[in-house]
Residue, then its C-alpha position, 0 to 999 in steps of 0.5 A: x500500500x502506498x502512503x498518502x504522500x506517495x499517492x499525492x506525488x504520483x498525482x502531481x506528476x501525472x497532472x504535470x504530464x497531462x498538462x504537457x500533453x495538452x500544450x496546444x502551442x507545440x507542433x506534435x509528431x505522433x508516431x503510431x506505436x501499436x503492435x502493427x506499427x512496431x512490426x512495420x518499422x515505427x521504431x526507426x521512423x520515430x528515431x529518425x524524427x527525433x534526429x531530424x527535429x534536433x538536426x534542424x533545431x526545431x523548437x516547440x516540436x514534440x515527437x511522441x508515441x501513440x497507440x493504434x492510429x486505426x489503419x494497420x495496413x498503412x503503418x508505419x503512420x505518423x500524424x503531424x499536428x501543427x496548431x491552427x492547421x489541419x492534421x496531416x497523416x503520413x503513411x508507409x513511412x521509412x527513415x529515409x522519408x522522414x528527412x524530406x517530411x521534416x524539411x518540406x513540411x515542418x521547416x517550409x510548411x508544405x505537405x509532402x503529398x506523395x506520402x499521404x494515403x493515395x486513392x486507388 
């Protein structure tokens, strides 16, 4: 059993984490990390985003992991949420594609349409 002090400390830590998650001023790069995403290569894609964000010295950009993004056949998938803009979902990603997405989308503000879901 936890003491009340330990429980309060856990509560305070979780409240801080939740507040950080709800930072609407930050651009969020959300990498799908359910079993299907991991099996399809989400880990190296996540690592590539972290590297590219640091390389470009992008401030106020968070690279985070998520559970299932809902479309297993398109994994690895990444959602990019820029405040005030529509959400963009990139599919079938590889680490090689990440550099182009960061450069084109996050640095220059242009969506990389070739990495979006294509109609058949």
